[in-house]
ChimeraX commands (.cxc) that place a marker at each C-alpha (Angstrom):
marker #1 position -0.73,42.50,-4.62 radius 0.5
marker #1 position -0.23,39.01,-3.21 radius 0.5
marker #1 position -3.84,38.85,-2.01 radius 0.5
marker #1 position -3.99,35.10,-2.73 radius 0.5
marker #1 position -1.00,34.21,-0.56 radius 0.5
marker #1 position -2.86,34.03,2.79 radius 0.5
marker #1 position -5.13,31.36,1.26 radius 0.5
marker #1 position -2.20,28.96,0.75 radius 0.5
marker #1 position -1.75,28.05,4.46 radius 0.5
marker #1 position -5.51,27.59,4.79 radius 0.5
marker #1 position -5.59,25.27,1.77 radius 0.5
marker #1 position -2.62,23.35,3.15 radius 0.5
marker #1 position -4.29,22.97,6.54 radius 0.5
marker #1 position -7.46,21.75,4.86 radius 0.5
marker #1 position -5.52,19.24,2.77 radius 0.5
marker #1 position -3.64,17.89,5.81 radius 0.5
marker #1 position -6.87,17.68,7.81 radius 0.5
marker #1 position -8.56,15.68,5.05 radius 0.5
marker #1 position -5.58,13.36,4.76 radius 0.5
marker #1 position -5.62,12.84,8.54 radius 0.5
marker #1 position -9.31,11.94,8.49 radius 0.5
marker #1 position -8.68,9.51,5.61 radius 0.5
marker #1 position -5.68,8.01,7.45 radius 0.5
marker #1 position -7.79,7.26,10.52 radius 0.5
marker #1 position -10.64,5.96,8.37 radius 0.5
marker #1 position -8.31,3.55,6.55 radius 0.5
marker #1 position -7.02,2.23,9.86 radius 0.5
marker #1 position -10.54,1.61,11.09 radius 0.5
marker #1 position -11.13,-0.58,8.00 radius 0.5
marker #1 position -7.89,-2.53,8.46 radius 0.5
marker #1 position -9.68,-5.90,8.41 radius 0.5
marker #1 position -11.02,-5.20,4.93 radius 0.5
marker #1 position -7.52,-4.24,3.76 radius 0.5
marker #1 position -5.78,-7.42,4.91 radius 0.5
marker #1 position -8.61,-9.94,4.57 radius 0.5
marker #1 position -9.75,-9.28,1.02 radius 0.5
marker #1 position -7.80,-10.80,-1.82 radius 0.5
marker #1 position -8.32,-9.46,-5.36 radius 0.5
marker #1 position -7.32,-12.72,-7.06 radius 0.5
marker #1 position -9.65,-14.80,-4.84 radius 0.5
marker #1 position -12.91,-12.88,-5.13 radius 0.5
marker #1 position -15.07,-15.88,-4.27 radius 0.5
marker #1 position -17.77,-15.88,-1.67 radius 0.5
marker #1 position -16.89,-13.90,1.44 radius 0.5
marker #1 position -16.03,-16.87,3.66 radius 0.5
marker #1 position -13.68,-18.49,1.12 radius 0.5
marker #1 position -12.06,-15.18,0.26 radius 0.5
marker #1 position -11.22,-14.48,3.92 radius 0.5
marker #1 position -9.75,-17.97,4.34 radius 0.5
marker #1 position -7.67,-17.55,1.20 radius 0.5
marker #1 position -6.49,-14.10,2.27 radius 0.5
marker #1 position -5.36,-15.46,5.63 radius 0.5
marker #1 position -3.35,-18.24,3.94 radius 0.5
marker #1 position -1.85,-15.71,1.52 radius 0.5
marker #1 position -0.79,-13.39,4.38 radius 0.5
marker #1 position 0.89,-16.29,6.15 radius 0.5
marker #1 position 2.64,-17.39,2.96 radius 0.5
marker #1 position 3.93,-13.88,2.20 radius 0.5
marker #1 position 5.20,-13.55,5.77 radius 0.5
marker #1 position 7.05,-16.87,5.62 radius 0.5
marker #1 position 8.54,-16.24,2.16 radius 0.5
marker #1 position 9.64,-12.66,2.91 radius 0.5
marker #1 position 11.11,-13.57,6.30 radius 0.5
marker #1 position 13.01,-16.52,4.87 radius 0.5
marker #1 position 14.41,-14.40,2.05 radius 0.5
marker #1 position 15.53,-11.68,4.48 radius 0.5
marker #1 position 17.04,-14.35,6.76 radius 0.5
marker #1 position 18.90,-15.87,3.82 radius 0.5
marker #1 position 20.41,-12.47,2.95 radius 0.5
marker #1 position 21.39,-11.98,6.59 radius 0.5
marker #1 position 23.08,-15.37,6.94 radius 0.5
marker #1 position 24.86,-15.04,3.59 radius 0.5
marker #1 position 26.12,-11.60,4.62 radius 0.5
marker #1 position 27.61,-13.03,7.81 radius 0.5
marker #1 position 29.21,-15.90,5.88 radius 0.5
marker #1 position 30.66,-13.58,3.22 radius 0.5
marker #1 position 32.13,-11.28,5.84 radius 0.5
marker #1 position 33.54,-14.05,8.05 radius 0.5
marker #1 position 30.89,-13.56,10.71 radius 0.5
marker #1 position 31.68,-9.89,11.32 radius 0.5
marker #1 position 28.27,-8.22,11.81 radius 0.5
marker #1 position 28.36,-5.47,9.19 radius 0.5
marker #1 position 24.83,-6.41,8.19 radius 0.5
marker #1 position 23.29,-3.29,9.71 radius 0.5
marker #1 position 25.38,-0.65,7.94 radius 0.5
marker #1 position 23.68,-1.12,4.55 radius 0.5
marker #1 position 20.33,0.30,3.51 radius 0.5
marker #1 position 19.63,-2.95,1.68 radius 0.5
marker #1 position 19.50,-4.81,4.96 radius 0.5
marker #1 position 17.51,-2.13,6.74 radius 0.5
marker #1 position 14.96,-2.51,3.96 radius 0.5
marker #1 position 15.03,-6.29,4.29 radius 0.5
marker #1 position 14.20,-6.01,7.99 radius 0.5
marker #1 position 11.46,-3.48,7.22 radius 0.5
marker #1 position 9.97,-5.82,4.61 radius 0.5
marker #1 position 9.99,-8.79,6.99 radius 0.5
marker #1 position 8.35,-6.61,9.66 radius 0.5
marker #1 position 5.63,-5.56,7.22 radius 0.5
marker #1 position 4.91,-9.13,6.14 radius 0.5
marker #1 position 4.79,-10.45,9.72 radius 0.5
marker #1 position 2.57,-7.59,10.90 radius 0.5
marker #1 position 0.20,-8.10,7.96 radius 0.5
marker #1 position 0.01,-11.83,8.70 radius 0.5
marker #1 position -0.70,-11.24,12.37 radius 0.5
marker #1 position -3.34,-8.63,11.54 radius 0.5
marker #1 position -5.00,-11.07,9.13 radius 0.5
marker #1 position -4.92,-13.80,11.78 radius 0.5
marker #1 position -6.43,-11.53,14.43 radius 0.5
marker #1 position -9.00,-10.08,12.04 radius 0.5
marker #1 position -10.02,-13.50,10.72 radius 0.5
marker #1 position -10.66,-15.06,14.11 radius 0.5
marker #1 position -12.31,-11.91,15.40 radius 0.5
marker #1 position -14.65,-12.18,12.43 radius 0.5
marker #1 position -15.28,-15.86,13.20 radius 0.5
marker #1 position -16.52,-14.89,16.65 radius 0.5
marker #1 position -18.58,-11.91,15.52 radius 0.5
marker #1 position -19.96,-12.97,12.16 radius 0.5
marker #1 position -18.63,-12.51,8.67 radius 0.5
marker #1 position -16.67,-9.40,7.84 radius 0.5
marker #1 position -19.06,-6.84,6.36 radius 0.5
marker #1 position -18.62,-6.04,2.72 radius 0.5
marker #1 position -16.70,-2.82,2.03 radius 0.5
marker #1 position -18.92,0.20,1.60 radius 0.5
marker #1 position -18.44,3.07,-0.77 radius 0.5
marker #1 position -19.43,5.40,2.07 radius 0.5
marker #1 position -16.38,6.21,4.25 radius 0.5
marker #1 position -16.70,5.85,8.03 radius 0.5
marker #1 position -17.33,8.98,10.06 radius 0.5
marker #1 position -14.26,11.03,10.98 radius 0.5
marker #1 position -12.74,9.82,14.21 radius 0.5
marker #1 position -9.41,9.05,15.75 radius 0.5
marker #1 position -7.83,5.62,15.46 radius 0.5
marker #1 position -7.25,5.24,19.20 radius 0.5
marker #1 position -9.31,2.04,19.21 radius 0.5
marker #1 position -7.15,0.42,16.53 radius 0.5
marker #1 position -4.71,-2.27,17.79 radius 0.5
marker #1 position -1.08,-1.26,18.16 radius 0.5
marker #1 position 0.13,-3.80,15.63 radius 0.5
marker #1 position -2.12,-2.15,13.04 radius 0.5
marker #1 position -0.47,1.22,13.74 radius 0.5
marker #1 position 2.90,-0.45,13.12 radius 0.5
marker #1 position 1.57,-2.13,9.98 radius 0.5
marker #1 position 0.33,1.20,8.67 radius 0.5
marker #1 position 3.83,2.65,9.04 radius 0.5
marker #1 position 5.39,-0.18,7.02 radius 0.5
marker #1 position 2.68,-0.75,4.38 radius 0.5
marker #1 position 4.04,1.91,2.02 radius 0.5
marker #1 position 7.61,2.16,3.30 radius 0.5
marker #1 position 8.45,-1.49,2.66 radius 0.5
marker #1 position 7.51,-1.85,-1.04 radius 0.5
marker #1 position 8.73,1.64,-1.98 radius 0.5
marker #1 position 12.07,1.14,-0.18 radius 0.5
marker #1 position 12.47,-2.20,-1.96 radius 0.5
marker #1 position 11.94,-0.51,-5.32 radius 0.5
marker #1 position 14.40,2.20,-4.28 radius 0.5
marker #1 position 17.28,-0.10,-3.33 radius 0.5
marker #1 position 16.68,-2.32,-6.37 radius 0.5
marker #1 position 16.82,0.64,-8.74 radius 0.5
marker #1 position 19.86,2.23,-7.07 radius 0.5
marker #1 position 21.79,-1.04,-6.91 radius 0.5
marker #1 position 21.40,-1.97,-10.56 radius 0.5
marker #1 position 21.78,1.60,-11.86 radius 0.5
marker #1 position 24.38,3.16,-9.53 radius 0.5
marker #1 position 26.25,0.40,-7.70 radius 0.5
marker #1 position 26.42,-2.63,-9.98 radius 0.5
marker #1 position 29.78,-2.75,-11.79 radius 0.5
marker #1 position 28.94,-5.47,-14.30 radius 0.5
marker #1 position 30.64,-8.32,-12.46 radius 0.5
marker #1 position 29.25,-11.43,-10.85 radius 0.5
marker #1 position 26.45,-11.10,-8.31 radius 0.5
marker #1 position 25.80,-13.46,-5.43 radius 0.5
marker #1 position 22.40,-15.10,-5.13 radius 0.5
marker #1 position 21.84,-13.10,-1.96 radius 0.5
marker #1 position 22.48,-9.91,-3.92 radius 0.5
marker #1 position 19.77,-10.76,-6.45 radius 0.5
marker #1 position 17.47,-11.77,-3.60 radius 0.5
marker #1 position 18.01,-8.51,-1.73 radius 0.5
marker #1 position 17.82,-6.35,-4.86 radius 0.5
marker #1 position 14.98,-7.85,-6.81 radius 0.5
marker #1 position 13.28,-10.95,-5.46 radius 0.5
marker #1 position 12.01,-9.45,-2.20 radius 0.5
marker #1 position 10.85,-6.37,-4.13 radius 0.5
marker #1 position 8.94,-8.60,-6.55 radius 0.5
marker #1 position 7.25,-10.44,-3.67 radius 0.5
marker #1 position 6.05,-7.19,-2.10 radius 0.5
marker #1 position 4.91,-5.72,-5.42 radius 0.5
marker #1 position 2.87,-8.85,-6.16 radius 0.5
marker #1 position 1.51,-8.75,-2.64 radius 0.5
marker #1 position 0.37,-5.13,-2.94 radius 0.5
marker #1 position -0.94,-5.54,-6.49 radius 0.5
marker #1 position -2.79,-8.87,-6.35 radius 0.5
marker #1 position -3.12,-10.12,-2.79 radius 0.5
marker #1 position -4.60,-7.37,-0.62 radius 0.5
marker #1 position -6.47,-4.06,-0.59 radius 0.5
marker #1 position -3.74,-2.00,1.13 radius 0.5
marker #1 position -3.32,1.48,-0.32 radius 0.5
marker #1 position -0.28,3.80,-0.32 radius 0.5
marker #1 position -1.94,7.03,-1.46 radius 0.5
marker #1 position -2.17,8.96,1.80 radius 0.5
marker #1 position 0.06,11.90,2.75 radius 0.5
marker #1 position 1.14,9.97,5.84 radius 0.5
marker #1 position 2.25,7.06,3.65 radius 0.5
marker #1 position 4.44,9.47,1.71 radius 0.5
marker #1 position 5.86,11.02,4.89 radius 0.5
marker #1 position 6.64,7.61,6.38 radius 0.5
marker #1 position 8.96,6.94,3.44 radius 0.5
marker #1 position 11.04,9.95,4.44 radius 0.5
marker #1 position 11.01,9.03,8.13 radius 0.5
marker #1 position 12.60,5.72,7.18 radius 0.5
marker #1 position 14.97,7.19,4.58 radius 0.5
marker #1 position 16.18,10.14,6.67 radius 0.5
marker #1 position 16.70,7.88,9.69 radius 0.5
marker #1 position 19.05,5.71,7.66 radius 0.5
marker #1 position 20.90,8.74,6.24 radius 0.5
marker #1 position 21.49,10.09,9.76 radius 0.5
marker #1 position 22.89,6.71,10.77 radius 0.5
marker #1 position 25.01,6.61,7.61 radius 0.5
marker #1 position 26.49,10.06,8.25 radius 0.5
marker #1 position 27.32,9.22,11.86 radius 0.5
marker #1 position 28.83,5.87,10.87 radius 0.5
marker #1 position 30.97,7.48,8.15 radius 0.5
marker #1 position 32.26,10.31,10.32 radius 0.5
marker #1 position 33.26,8.18,13.31 radius 0.5
marker #1 position 37.10,8.07,13.26 radius 0.5
marker #1 position 38.87,4.77,12.62 radius 0.5
marker #1 position 35.62,2.88,11.99 radius 0.5
marker #1 position 35.95,0.62,8.95 radius 0.5
marker #1 position 34.16,-2.32,7.42 radius 0.5
marker #1 position 35.67,-5.72,6.61 radius 0.5
marker #1 position 37.38,-4.27,3.52 radius 0.5
marker #1 position 38.88,-1.31,5.39 radius 0.5
marker #1 position 36.43,1.24,3.96 radius 0.5
marker #1 position 35.32,4.10,6.17 radius 0.5
marker #1 position 31.94,4.25,4.45 radius 0.5
marker #1 position 29.06,1.89,3.79 radius 0.5
marker #1 position 28.59,3.06,0.18 radius 0.5
marker #1 position 31.22,4.83,-1.87 radius 0.5
marker #1 position 28.60,7.20,-3.27 radius 0.5
marker #1 position 27.80,8.21,0.32 radius 0.5
marker #1 position 31.35,8.89,1.51 radius 0.5
marker #1 position 30.59,11.91,3.71 radius 0.5
marker #1 position 34.18,12.26,4.86 radius 0.5
marker #1 position 36.01,11.77,1.56 radius 0.5
marker #1 position 33.51,13.19,-0.96 radius 0.5
marker #1 position 30.85,15.15,0.95 radius 0.5
marker #1 position 29.71,17.08,-2.15 radius 0.5
marker #1 position 29.00,13.90,-4.11 radius 0.5
marker #1 position 27.29,12.34,-1.10 radius 0.5
marker #1 position 25.12,15.44,-0.77 radius 0.5
marker #1 position 24.12,15.33,-4.42 radius 0.5
marker #1 position 23.21,11.64,-4.17 radius 0.5
marker #1 position 21.19,12.31,-1.02 radius 0.5
marker #1 position 19.24,15.21,-2.56 radius 0.5
marker #1 position 18.63,13.33,-5.83 radius 0.5
marker #1 position 17.41,10.28,-3.93 radius 0.5
marker #1 position 15.03,12.21,-1.71 radius 0.5
marker #1 position 13.78,14.62,-4.39 radius 0.5
marker #1 position 13.59,12.34,-7.45 radius 0.5
marker #1 position 14.19,8.62,-6.94 radius 0.5
marker #1 position 12.05,8.08,-3.84 radius 0.5
marker #1 position 9.01,9.96,-5.22 radius 0.5
marker #1 position 9.43,8.05,-8.49 radius 0.5
marker #1 position 9.40,4.69,-6.67 radius 0.5
marker #1 position 6.39,5.77,-4.62 radius 0.5
marker #1 position 4.60,6.78,-7.84 radius 0.5
marker #1 position 5.25,3.32,-9.31 radius 0.5
marker #1 position 3.74,1.53,-6.30 radius 0.5
marker #1 position 0.88,4.03,-6.16 radius 0.5
marker #1 position 0.15,3.49,-9.84 radius 0.5
marker #1 position 0.06,-0.29,-9.44 radius 0.5
marker #1 position -2.27,-0.18,-6.44 radius 0.5
marker #1 position -4.50,2.36,-8.17 radius 0.5
marker #1 position -4.70,0.10,-11.23 radius 0.5
marker #1 position -5.60,-2.78,-8.93 radius 0.5
marker #1 position -8.38,-0.76,-7.29 radius 0.5
marker #1 position -9.85,0.27,-10.64 radius 0.5
marker #1 position -9.73,-3.15,-12.28 radius 0.5
marker #1 position -9.37,-6.14,-9.97 radius 0.5
marker #1 position -10.91,-4.89,-6.78 radius 0.5
marker #1 position -12.48,-1.41,-6.92 radius 0.5
marker #1 position -12.74,0.28,-3.55 radius 0.5
marker #1 position -15.78,2.25,-4.68 radius 0.5
marker #1 position -18.02,0.04,-6.82 radius 0.5
marker #1 position -20.17,1.88,-9.35 radius 0.5
marker #1 position -23.77,2.50,-8.31 radius 0.5
marker #1 position -26.32,0.02,-9.64 radius 0.5
marker #1 position -27.87,0.96,-12.93 radius 0.5
marker #1 position -31.44,2.21,-12.69 radius 0.5
marker #1 position -34.16,-0.28,-13.61 radius 0.5
marker #1 position -35.49,-0.06,-17.16 radius 0.5
marker #1 position -38.60,2.06,-17.55 radius 0.5
marker #1 position -41.86,0.14,-17.36 radius 0.5
marker #1 position -43.86,-0.09,-20.60 radius 0.5
marker #1 position -46.78,2.30,-20.93 radius 0.5
marker #1 position -50.16,0.86,-19.99 radius 0.5
marker #1 position -52.36,-0.35,-22.89 radius 0.5
marker #1 position -54.94,2.13,-24.11 radius 0.5
marker #1 position -58.37,1.90,-22.49 radius 0.5
marker #1 position -61.12,0.39,-24.67 radius 0.5
marker #1 position -63.65,2.89,-26.00 radius 0.5
marker #1 position -66.84,3.18,-23.98 radius 0.5
marker #1 position -69.78,1.12,-25.34 radius 0.5
marker #1 position -72.09,2.96,-27.66 radius 0.5
marker #1 position -75.51,3.73,-26.21 radius 0.5
marker #1 position -78.41,1.47,-27.36 radius 0.5
marker #1 position -80.62,2.83,-30.15 radius 0.5
marker #1 position -83.71,4.66,-28.95 radius 0.5
marker #1 position -86.87,2.55,-28.65 radius 0.5
marker #1 position -89.54,3.67,-31.15 radius 0.5
marker #1 position -92.77,4.91,-29.55 radius 0.5
marker #1 position -95.63,2.43,-29.51 radius 0.5
marker #1 position -98.29,2.87,-32.23 radius 0.5
marker #1 position -101.38,4.77,-31.17 radius 0.5
marker #1 position -104.31,2.61,-30.05 radius 0.5
marker #1 position -107.39,2.58,-32.37 radius 0.5
marker link #1:1,2 radius 0.2
marker link #1:2,3 radius 0.2
marker link #1:3,4 radius 0.2
marker link #1:4,5 radius 0.2
marker link #1:5,6 radius 0.2
marker link #1:6,7 radius 0.2
marker link #1:7,8 radius 0.2
marker link #1:8,9 radius 0.2
marker link #1:9,10 radius 0.2
marker link #1:10,11 radius 0.2
marker link #1:11,12 radius 0.2
marker link #1:12,13 radius 0.2
marker link #1:13,14 radius 0.2
marker link #1:14,15 radius 0.2
marker link #1:15,16 radius 0.2
marker link #1:16,17 radius 0.2
marker link #1:17,18 radius 0.2
marker link #1:18,19 radius 0.2
marker link #1:19,20 radius 0.2
marker link #1:20,21 radius 0.2
marker link #1:21,22 radius 0.2
marker link #1:22,23 radius 0.2
marker link #1:23,24 radius 0.2
marker link #1:24,25 radius 0.2
marker link #1:25,26 radius 0.2
marker link #1:26,27 radius 0.2
marker link #1:27,28 radius 0.2
marker link #1:28,29 radius 0.2
marker link #1:29,30 radius 0.2
marker link #1:30,31 radius 0.2
marker link #1:31,32 radius 0.2
marker link #1:32,33 radius 0.2
marker link #1:33,34 radius 0.2
marker link #1:34,35 radius 0.2
marker link #1:35,36 radius 0.2
marker link #1:36,37 radius 0.2
marker link #1:37,38 radius 0.2
marker link #1:38,39 radius 0.2
marker link #1:39,40 radius 0.2
marker link #1:40,41 radius 0.2
marker link #1:41,42 radius 0.2
marker link #1:42,43 radius 0.2
marker link #1:43,44 radius 0.2
marker link #1:44,45 radius 0.2
marker link #1:45,46 radius 0.2
marker link #1:46,47 radius 0.2
marker link #1:47,48 radius 0.2
marker link #1:48,49 radius 0.2
marker link #1:49,50 radius 0.2
marker link #1:50,51 radius 0.2
marker link #1:51,52 radius 0.2
marker link #1:52,53 radius 0.2
marker link #1:53,54 radius 0.2
marker link #1:54,55 radius 0.2
marker link #1:55,56 radius 0.2
marker link #1:56,57 radius 0.2
marker link #1:57,58 radius 0.2
marker link #1:58,59 radius 0.2
marker link #1:59,60 radius 0.2
marker link #1:60,61 radius 0.2
marker link #1:61,62 radius 0.2
marker link #1:62,63 radius 0.2
marker link #1:63,64 radius 0.2
marker link #1:64,65 radius 0.2
marker link #1:65,66 radius 0.2
marker link #1:66,67 radius 0.2
marker link #1:67,68 radius 0.2
marker link #1:68,69 radius 0.2
marker link #1:69,70 radius 0.2
marker link #1:70,71 radius 0.2
marker link #1:71,72 radius 0.2
marker link #1:72,73 radius 0.2
marker link #1:73,74 radius 0.2
marker link #1:74,75 radius 0.2
marker link #1:75,76 radius 0.2
marker link #1:76,77 radius 0.2
marker link #1:77,78 radius 0.2
marker link #1:78,79 radius 0.2
marker link #1:79,80 radius 0.2
marker link #1:80,81 radius 0.2
marker link #1:81,82 radius 0.2
marker link #1:82,83 radius 0.2
marker link #1:83,84 radius 0.2
marker link #1:84,85 radius 0.2
marker link #1:85,86 radius 0.2
marker link #1:86,87 radius 0.2
marker link #1:87,88 radius 0.2
marker link #1:88,89 radius 0.2
marker link #1:89,90 radius 0.2
marker link #1:90,91 radius 0.2
marker link #1:91,92 radius 0.2
marker link #1:92,93 radius 0.2
marker link #1:93,94 radius 0.2
marker link #1:94,95 radius 0.2
marker link #1:95,96 radius 0.2
marker link #1:96,97 radius 0.2
marker link #1:97,98 radius 0.2
marker link #1:98,99 radius 0.2
marker link #1:99,100 radius 0.2
marker link #1:100,101 radius 0.2
marker link #1:101,102 radius 0.2
marker link #1:102,103 radius 0.2
marker link #1:103,104 radius 0.2
marker link #1:104,105 radius 0.2
marker link #1:105,106 radius 0.2
marker link #1:106,107 radius 0.2
marker link #1:107,108 radius 0.2
marker link #1:108,109 radius 0.2
marker link #1:109,110 radius 0.2
marker link #1:110,111 radius 0.2
marker link #1:111,112 radius 0.2
marker link #1:112,113 radius 0.2
marker link #1:113,114 radius 0.2
marker link #1:114,115 radius 0.2
marker link #1:115,116 radius 0.2
marker link #1:116,117 radius 0.2
marker link #1:117,118 radius 0.2
marker link #1:118,119 radius 0.2
marker link #1:119,120 radius 0.2
marker link #1:120,121 radius 0.2
marker link #1:121,122 radius 0.2
marker link #1:122,123 radius 0.2
marker link #1:123,124 radius 0.2
marker link #1:124,125 radius 0.2
marker link #1:125,126 radius 0.2
marker link #1:126,127 radius 0.2
marker link #1:127,128 radius 0.2
marker link #1:128,129 radius 0.2
marker link #1:129,130 radius 0.2
marker link #1:130,131 radius 0.2
marker link #1:131,132 radius 0.2
marker link #1:132,133 radius 0.2
marker link #1:133,134 radius 0.2
marker link #1:134,135 radius 0.2
marker link #1:135,136 radius 0.2
marker link #1:136,137 radius 0.2
marker link #1:137,138 radius 0.2
marker link #1:138,139 radius 0.2
marker link #1:139,140 radius 0.2
marker link #1:140,141 radius 0.2
marker link #1:141,142 radius 0.2
marker link #1:142,143 radius 0.2
marker link #1:143,144 radius 0.2
marker link #1:144,145 radius 0.2
marker link #1:145,146 radius 0.2
marker link #1:146,147 radius 0.2
marker link #1:147,148 radius 0.2
marker link #1:148,149 radius 0.2
marker link #1:149,150 radius 0.2
marker link #1:150,151 radius 0.2
marker link #1:151,152 radius 0.2
marker link #1:152,153 radius 0.2
marker link #1:153,154 radius 0.2
marker link #1:154,155 radius 0.2
marker link #1:155,156 radius 0.2
marker link #1:156,157 radius 0.2
marker link #1:157,158 radius 0.2
marker link #1:158,159 radius 0.2
marker link #1:159,160 radius 0.2
marker link #1:160,161 radius 0.2
marker link #1:161,162 radius 0.2
marker link #1:162,163 radius 0.2
marker link #1:163,164 radius 0.2
marker link #1:164,165 radius 0.2
marker link #1:165,166 radius 0.2
marker link #1:166,167 radius 0.2
marker link #1:167,168 radius 0.2
marker link #1:168,169 radius 0.2
marker link #1:169,170 radius 0.2
marker link #1:170,171 radius 0.2
marker link #1:171,172 radius 0.2
marker link #1:172,173 radius 0.2
marker link #1:173,174 radius 0.2
marker link #1:174,175 radius 0.2
marker link #1:175,176 radius 0.2
marker link #1:176,177 radius 0.2
marker link #1:177,178 radius 0.2
marker link #1:178,179 radius 0.2
marker link #1:179,180 radius 0.2
marker link #1:180,181 radius 0.2
marker link #1:181,182 radius 0.2
marker link #1:182,183 radius 0.2
marker link #1:183,184 radius 0.2
marker link #1:184,185 radius 0.2
marker link #1:185,186 radius 0.2
marker link #1:186,187 radius 0.2
marker link #1:187,188 radius 0.2
marker link #1:188,189 radius 0.2
marker link #1:189,190 radius 0.2
marker link #1:190,191 radius 0.2
marker link #1:191,192 radius 0.2
marker link #1:192,193 radius 0.2
marker link #1:193,194 radius 0.2
marker link #1:194,195 radius 0.2
marker link #1:195,196 radius 0.2
marker link #1:196,197 radius 0.2
marker link #1:197,198 radius 0.2
marker link #1:198,199 radius 0.2
marker link #1:199,200 radius 0.2
marker link #1:200,201 radius 0.2
marker link #1:201,202 radius 0.2
marker link #1:202,203 radius 0.2
marker link #1:203,204 radius 0.2
marker link #1:204,205 radius 0.2
marker link #1:205,206 radius 0.2
marker link #1:206,207 radius 0.2
marker link #1:207,208 radius 0.2
marker link #1:208,209 radius 0.2
marker link #1:209,210 radius 0.2
marker link #1:210,211 radius 0.2
marker link #1:211,212 radius 0.2
marker link #1:212,213 radius 0.2
marker link #1:213,214 radius 0.2
marker link #1:214,215 radius 0.2
marker link #1:215,216 radius 0.2
marker link #1:216,217 radius 0.2
marker link #1:217,218 radius 0.2
marker link #1:218,219 radius 0.2
marker link #1:219,220 radius 0.2
marker link #1:220,221 radius 0.2
marker link #1:221,222 radius 0.2
marker link #1:222,223 radius 0.2
marker link #1:223,224 radius 0.2
marker link #1:224,225 radius 0.2
marker link #1:225,226 radius 0.2
marker link #1:226,227 radius 0.2
marker link #1:227,228 radius 0.2
marker link #1:228,229 radius 0.2
marker link #1:229,230 radius 0.2
marker link #1:230,231 radius 0.2
marker link #1:231,232 radius 0.2
marker link #1:232,233 radius 0.2
marker link #1:233,234 radius 0.2
marker link #1:234,235 radius 0.2
marker link #1:235,236 radius 0.2
marker link #1:236,237 radius 0.2
marker link #1:237,238 radius 0.2
marker link #1:238,239 radius 0.2
marker link #1:239,240 radius 0.2
marker link #1:240,241 radius 0.2
marker link #1:241,242 radius 0.2
marker link #1:242,243 radius 0.2
marker link #1:243,244 radius 0.2
marker link #1:244,245 radius 0.2
marker link #1:245,246 radius 0.2
marker link #1:246,247 radius 0.2
marker link #1:247,248 radius 0.2
marker link #1:248,249 radius 0.2
marker link #1:249,250 radius 0.2
marker link #1:250,251 radius 0.2
marker link #1:251,252 radius 0.2
marker link #1:252,253 radius 0.2
marker link #1:253,254 radius 0.2
marker link #1:254,255 radius 0.2
marker link #1:255,256 radius 0.2
marker link #1:256,257 radius 0.2
marker link #1:257,258 radius 0.2
marker link #1:258,259 radius 0.2
marker link #1:259,260 radius 0.2
marker link #1:260,261 radius 0.2
marker link #1:261,262 radius 0.2
marker link #1:262,263 radius 0.2
marker link #1:263,264 radius 0.2
marker link #1:264,265 radius 0.2
marker link #1:265,266 radius 0.2
marker link #1:266,267 radius 0.2
marker link #1:267,268 radius 0.2
marker link #1:268,269 radius 0.2
marker link #1:269,270 radius 0.2
marker link #1:270,271 radius 0.2
marker link #1:271,272 radius 0.2
marker link #1:272,273 radius 0.2
marker link #1:273,274 radius 0.2
marker link #1:274,275 radius 0.2
marker link #1:275,276 radius 0.2
marker link #1:276,277 radius 0.2
marker link #1:277,278 radius 0.2
marker link #1:278,279 radius 0.2
marker link #1:279,280 radius 0.2
marker link #1:280,281 radius 0.2
marker link #1:281,282 radius 0.2
marker link #1:282,283 radius 0.2
marker link #1:283,284 radius 0.2
marker link #1:284,285 radius 0.2
marker link #1:285,286 radius 0.2
marker link #1:286,287 radius 0.2
marker link #1:287,288 radius 0.2
marker link #1:288,289 radius 0.2
marker link #1:289,290 radius 0.2
marker link #1:290,291 radius 0.2
marker link #1:291,292 radius 0.2
marker link #1:292,293 radius 0.2
marker link #1:293,294 radius 0.2
marker link #1:294,295 radius 0.2
marker link #1:295,296 radius 0.2
marker link #1:296,297 radius 0.2
marker link #1:297,298 radius 0.2
marker link #1:298,299 radius 0.2
marker link #1:299,300 radius 0.2
marker link #1:300,301 radius 0.2
marker link #1:301,302 radius 0.2
marker link #1:302,303 radius 0.2
marker link #1:303,304 radius 0.2
marker link #1:304,305 radius 0.2
marker link #1:305,306 radius 0.2
marker link #1:306,307 radius 0.2
marker link #1:307,308 radius 0.2
marker link #1:308,309 radius 0.2
marker link #1:309,310 radius 0.2
marker link #1:310,311 radius 0.2
marker link #1:311,312 radius 0.2
marker link #1:312,313 radius 0.2
marker link #1:313,314 radius 0.2
marker link #1:314,315 radius 0.2
view
């Protein structure tokens, strides 16, 4: 009884090992991820130039939107720096970091390719298993943010409009922080690069970011006599760990167990659809050549000449 149970840890170790190999392999192909643009599939040189411009544009737009939310938050709260107590603003900083890192990686990859020839076309054969110790540090940082940023943006947008919005007026900065930045990153991941979010490490990075904020939120809420500009001892009423710990616990569990995986599944589905339609990572093999026609039949051999009659006898 229970003879199959010992196989579960072995299967889990195998799965984690495969995901680790894939994670390192993706990092080693980081130039292909940031320098190929699905909506600009022209010749290789033009596509790389377009991808570099796109990365720069996304970085500028995302950073300016996050800066606008930051400045508006300071103005609304009379300059008191409560910007960092809200998950919305943590996510805004994460999104700006992702966009800037992606732009820098594209810049470095583009000019490295200029010095060493055109970037090779992606291959359907994955690179050999190896560590990613030779990958630049900014790529490691980019790989932490590449899934966390768009998924966290979907998360805060969904939670704001479903759980926090009370039906009243919303400032422009509120719509920017809970919708516009998310749209920019979704478009970026769906149409403007080859970055994937399907790895186990991508999924775990979401929880590293989310749990880090929750730890901060609990500490902030439980510190005595610490209030925001409105006199509240919490950042979000639904996460009031001192006044309503049971409700806060339910919201935390529901977010981590349901809402965050749902948001990740949405981003994963969009990038998977992109890979299968606009820019497949594994192009289908070429079709075999049509069979050659059979050779024409050989002509029949010539018939032998008729036998020569014997000469008449001499008289």
